[in-house]
C-alpha positions as CSV (number, residue, x, y, z in Angstrom):
1,X,-51.6,-84.6,-48.9
2,X,-51.8,-82.8,-52.2
3,X,-54.1,-80.2,-50.7
4,X,-52.0,-79.5,-47.7
5,X,-48.7,-79.1,-49.6
6,X,-49.5,-75.7,-51.1
7,X,-50.6,-74.4,-47.6
8,X,-47.2,-75.3,-46.3
9,X,-45.4,-73.4,-49.1
10,X,-47.5,-70.3,-48.4
11,X,-46.6,-70.3,-44.7
12,X,-42.9,-70.6,-45.6
13,X,-43.2,-67.7,-48.0
14,X,-45.0,-65.6,-45.4
15,X,-42.4,-66.4,-42.8
16,X,-39.6,-65.7,-45.2
17,X,-41.1,-62.3,-46.1
18,X,-41.4,-61.4,-42.4
19,X,-37.8,-62.4,-41.7
20,X,-36.6,-60.4,-44.7
21,X,-38.6,-57.4,-43.6
22,X,-37.1,-57.6,-40.1
23,X,-33.6,-57.8,-41.5
24,X,-34.3,-54.8,-43.7
25,X,-35.7,-52.9,-40.7
26,X,-32.6,-53.8,-38.6
27,X,-30.3,-52.6,-41.4
28,X,-32.2,-49.3,-41.7
29,X,-32.1,-48.8,-38.0
30,X,-28.3,-49.6,-38.0
31,X,-27.7,-47.2,-40.9
32,X,-29.8,-44.5,-39.1
33,X,-27.8,-45.1,-35.9
34,X,-24.5,-44.8,-37.8
35,X,-25.8,-41.6,-39.4
36,X,-26.8,-40.0,-36.1
37,X,-23.3,-40.9,-34.7
38,X,-21.6,-39.4,-37.7
39,X,-23.7,-36.2,-37.4
40,X,-22.9,-36.0,-33.7
41,X,-19.2,-36.3,-34.3
42,X,-19.3,-33.8,-37.2
43,X,-21.0,-31.3,-35.0
44,X,-18.6,-31.8,-32.2
45,X,-15.6,-31.5,-34.6
46,X,-17.1,-28.3,-36.0
47,X,-17.7,-26.9,-32.5
48,X,-14.1,-27.6,-31.4
49,X,-12.6,-26.4,-34.6
50,X,-14.5,-23.1,-34.3
51,X,-13.5,-22.9,-30.6
52,X,-9.9,-23.6,-31.5
53,X,-9.8,-21.0,-34.2
54,X,-11.3,-18.4,-31.9
55,X,-8.9,-19.4,-29.1
56,X,-6.0,-19.0,-31.5
57,X,-7.2,-15.6,-32.8
58,X,-7.7,-14.2,-29.3
59,X,-5.0,-16.3,-27.6
60,X,-3.2,-13.3,-26.1
61,X,-6.4,-11.9,-24.6
62,X,-7.3,-15.3,-23.2
63,X,-3.9,-15.7,-21.6
64,X,-4.1,-12.2,-20.1
65,X,-7.6,-13.0,-18.7
66,X,-6.8,-16.4,-17.2
67,X,-3.5,-15.5,-15.7
68,X,-1.4,-12.4,-16.3
69,X,1.0,-12.1,-19.2
70,X,4.1,-10.2,-18.1
71,X,6.5,-10.7,-20.9
72,X,6.7,-7.9,-23.5
73,X,5.9,-8.8,-27.1
74,X,9.0,-9.8,-29.0
75,X,7.3,-9.0,-32.3
76,X,5.4,-6.2,-33.9
77,X,1.6,-6.5,-33.8
78,X,-0.1,-7.4,-37.1
79,X,-2.4,-4.8,-38.6
80,X,-5.5,-6.7,-37.2
81,X,-4.0,-6.8,-33.7
82,X,-3.1,-3.1,-33.8
83,X,-6.6,-2.2,-34.8
84,X,-8.0,-4.4,-32.0
85,X,-5.6,-2.8,-29.5
86,X,-6.5,0.7,-30.5
87,X,-10.2,-0.1,-30.4
88,X,-9.8,-1.4,-26.9
89,X,-8.0,1.8,-25.7
90,X,-10.7,4.0,-27.4
91,X,-13.5,2.0,-25.7
92,X,-12.0,2.2,-22.2
93,X,-11.2,5.9,-22.6
94,X,-14.8,6.6,-23.7
95,X,-16.1,4.8,-20.6
96,X,-13.9,6.9,-18.2
97,X,-14.1,10.5,-19.4
98,X,-14.4,11.7,-15.8
99,X,-11.1,10.0,-14.8
100,X,-7.4,10.5,-15.4
101,X,-4.9,8.3,-17.3
102,X,-1.3,7.5,-17.1
103,X,1.4,5.0,-18.3
104,X,4.1,2.9,-16.6
105,X,7.5,2.4,-18.1
106,X,10.8,0.5,-17.6
107,X,13.9,-0.2,-19.6
108,X,11.7,-2.3,-22.0
109,X,10.6,1.0,-23.6
110,X,14.3,2.0,-24.2
111,X,15.3,5.6,-24.1
112,X,12.1,7.6,-24.1
113,X,11.8,11.0,-25.7
114,X,9.8,12.7,-22.9
115,X,9.5,16.0,-24.9
116,X,7.6,14.2,-27.6
117,X,5.5,12.3,-25.0
118,X,4.6,15.7,-23.4
119,X,3.6,17.1,-26.7
120,X,1.8,14.0,-28.0
121,X,-1.8,14.2,-29.0
122,X,-3.2,10.7,-28.2
123,X,-6.8,10.5,-27.1
124,X,-5.9,10.0,-23.4
125,X,-3.9,12.9,-21.8
126,X,-1.1,11.5,-19.5
127,X,-1.3,12.8,-16.0
128,X,0.9,10.3,-14.1
129,X,3.8,7.9,-14.8
130,X,4.9,4.8,-12.8
131,X,8.5,4.0,-13.3
132,X,10.2,0.7,-12.6
133,X,13.1,1.3,-10.2
134,X,14.3,-2.1,-9.0
135,X,13.8,-5.8,-9.3
136,X,14.9,-8.4,-6.8
137,X,17.6,-7.8,-4.2
138,X,20.2,-6.3,-6.6
139,X,18.7,-5.2,-9.9
140,X,18.3,-1.5,-10.8
141,X,16.4,-0.5,-13.9
142,X,18.9,0.9,-16.4
143,X,16.5,3.7,-17.4
144,X,15.1,4.6,-13.9
145,X,17.3,7.6,-13.0
146,X,16.7,9.2,-16.4
147,X,12.9,8.5,-16.4
148,X,12.6,9.7,-12.8
149,X,14.3,13.0,-13.5
150,X,12.6,13.6,-16.9
151,X,9.0,12.9,-15.7
152,X,9.5,15.4,-12.9
153,X,10.9,18.0,-15.2
154,X,7.9,17.6,-17.6
155,X,5.4,18.1,-14.8
156,X,4.0,14.5,-14.5
157,X,2.9,13.0,-11.2
158,X,5.5,10.2,-10.8
159,X,5.8,7.0,-8.8
160,X,8.3,4.2,-8.5
161,X,7.7,0.5,-8.4
162,X,9.7,-2.6,-7.4
163,X,9.4,-5.9,-9.3
164,X,9.3,-8.6,-6.6
165,X,11.2,-11.8,-7.1
166,X,9.5,-14.5,-5.0
167,X,12.6,-16.7,-4.2
168,X,14.8,-13.8,-3.0
169,X,15.1,-12.3,0.4
170,X,12.3,-9.8,1.0
171,X,14.3,-7.4,3.3
172,X,17.2,-7.3,0.8
173,X,14.7,-6.4,-1.9
174,X,13.2,-3.6,0.2
175,X,16.8,-2.3,0.9
176,X,17.5,-2.3,-2.8
177,X,14.4,-0.2,-3.5
178,X,15.1,2.2,-0.6
179,X,18.7,2.8,-1.7
180,X,17.5,3.5,-5.2
181,X,14.4,5.6,-4.8
182,X,14.4,9.0,-3.1
183,X,10.7,10.0,-2.8
184,X,10.0,13.7,-2.5
185,X,6.9,15.7,-1.6
186,X,4.4,15.4,-4.4
187,X,5.5,11.9,-5.5
188,X,3.1,8.9,-5.6
189,X,3.4,6.1,-3.0
190,X,5.9,3.3,-3.7
191,X,4.5,0.3,-5.5
192,X,5.2,-3.4,-4.9
193,X,4.7,-5.4,-8.1
194,X,4.1,-9.1,-7.6
195,X,3.3,-11.3,-10.5
196,X,5.1,-14.6,-10.2
197,X,4.5,-17.8,-8.3
198,X,7.5,-19.0,-6.3
199,X,9.6,-21.9,-7.4
200,X,11.4,-22.8,-4.2
201,X,9.1,-21.5,-1.4
202,X,5.5,-22.0,-0.4
203,X,2.8,-19.4,-1.0
204,X,2.6,-18.9,2.7
205,X,6.2,-17.9,2.9
206,X,5.8,-15.7,-0.1
207,X,3.1,-13.8,1.6
208,X,5.2,-13.4,4.7
209,X,8.0,-12.0,2.6
210,X,5.6,-9.6,0.8
211,X,4.4,-8.3,4.1
212,X,7.9,-7.7,5.3
213,X,8.7,-5.7,2.2
214,X,5.6,-3.6,2.6
215,X,6.2,-3.0,6.3
216,X,9.8,-1.9,5.8
217,X,9.1,0.4,2.9
218,X,6.2,2.0,4.7
219,X,8.3,2.6,7.8
220,X,11.0,4.2,5.7
221,X,8.9,6.5,3.6
222,X,6.1,7.1,6.0
223,X,3.4,6.2,3.4
224,X,1.5,3.0,2.8
225,X,2.6,1.3,-0.5
226,X,0.4,0.4,-3.4
227,X,0.0,-3.3,-4.3
228,X,0.2,-4.2,-8.0
229,X,-0.7,-7.6,-9.5
230,X,-2.7,-9.3,-12.1
231,X,-6.4,-9.7,-11.5
232,X,-6.5,-13.5,-11.1
233,X,-3.2,-13.5,-9.1
234,X,-4.6,-11.1,-6.6
235,X,-7.9,-12.8,-6.3
236,X,-6.4,-16.3,-6.0
237,X,-3.5,-15.6,-3.6
238,X,-3.5,-12.1,-2.1
239,X,-7.0,-10.8,-1.5
240,X,-7.5,-12.3,1.9
241,X,-4.2,-11.2,3.5
242,X,-3.7,-7.8,1.8
243,X,-7.1,-6.2,2.1
244,X,-5.9,-2.9,3.5
245,X,-3.7,-1.8,0.5
246,X,-4.7,0.4,-2.4
247,X,-4.8,-1.8,-5.5
248,X,-3.3,-1.4,-8.9
249,X,-4.7,-4.2,-10.9
250,X,-3.7,-5.4,-14.4
251,X,-6.5,-6.9,-16.4
252,X,-6.5,-7.0,-20.2
253,X,-9.6,-9.0,-20.5
254,X,-11.8,-8.0,-23.5
255,X,-14.8,-8.6,-21.2
256,X,-13.6,-5.9,-18.7
257,X,-14.8,-2.5,-19.7
258,X,-15.0,-0.5,-16.5
259,X,-12.7,0.0,-13.6
260,X,-13.9,-1.8,-10.5
261,X,-14.7,0.1,-7.4
262,X,-12.1,-1.6,-5.3
263,X,-9.3,-0.8,-7.8
264,X,-7.4,2.5,-7.4
265,X,-5.6,2.0,-10.6
266,X,-6.4,-0.3,-13.6
267,X,-3.8,-1.3,-16.2
268,X,-6.2,-2.1,-19.0
269,X,-3.7,-2.7,-21.8
270,X,-0.1,-3.3,-22.5
271,X,-0.5,-2.3,-26.2
272,X,-0.8,1.5,-25.9
273,X,0.8,3.8,-28.4
274,X,2.4,7.1,-27.3
275,X,4.5,9.4,-29.5
276,X,8.1,9.5,-28.1
277,X,8.0,5.8,-27.0
278,X,9.2,3.1,-29.3
279,X,6.9,0.0,-29.3
280,X,4.0,-0.6,-26.9
281,X,3.5,0.8,-23.5
282,X,1.1,0.0,-20.6
283,X,-1.8,2.3,-20.2
284,X,-3.6,2.9,-16.9
285,X,-6.7,4.7,-15.6
286,X,-7.0,6.1,-12.1
287,X,-10.3,5.6,-10.3
288,X,-11.1,9.2,-9.9
289,X,-10.3,12.7,-11.1
290,X,-7.0,14.6,-10.8
291,X,-8.0,16.0,-7.4
292,X,-8.5,12.5,-6.0
293,X,-5.3,11.4,-7.5
294,X,-3.4,14.2,-5.8
295,X,-4.8,13.0,-2.4
296,X,-2.3,10.1,-2.7
297,X,0.8,12.2,-3.1
298,X,3.5,12.2,-0.4
299,X,3.0,15.1,1.9
């Protein structure tokens, strides 16, 4: 009995050491597992924080790219935003040296000094101007008559556009435009501007209304209108039904650097600067030279 007792104690010690080693091993694995989870969450947090910061910094560009931002900026751009806007304009102009540029205006630009505009020395010479004439069934742009007359006097190729309101009668909207705009020989075709999704009607009925407006205006002026919209709006809702129309597409995406072949006009920024115009103005490039642009003019 005395000889066997020590053996029993040794076995207990060995068993105790093995159990202790297993516990330490489990603790180490548990700590290691917790460490991996913490690292994983820290990496995810860092990723989303970086993404959020970038999203906030480029929020306007992202909004323009995903949908189409139509409201004019209520505040002046920061120095950083202005530099970015000017860089974008310079980049697009550099890519389209063989094409012609223009602007589009409305009462948002206030009373424009067209003499200063004509004499301005910005890096893109202005050859054409689209002017908002009407909106909905009864709205007339307060600066249309003046802008229409002044652009003609200054020798610009001019065109008029109608801002379409989805939940209003399409024929009444066409009548509003026809009563307001007297196109003459040498003017650009009328433009239908559609940007909004309807609140009270289906997209199917919206498209029917758009077609009625286009048909009535074409019948009156004897020239096929141009269709204007945001890139994603056109792609998502209009592309299938309105293939036969010349397109004027608005896309402010920082990833878009060249005018697409299917676009006749591209509005690439709403942050242009032109002497004689207070605040920002939309800048457009025509998909061709001046000779090709004149092929569109009313005969």
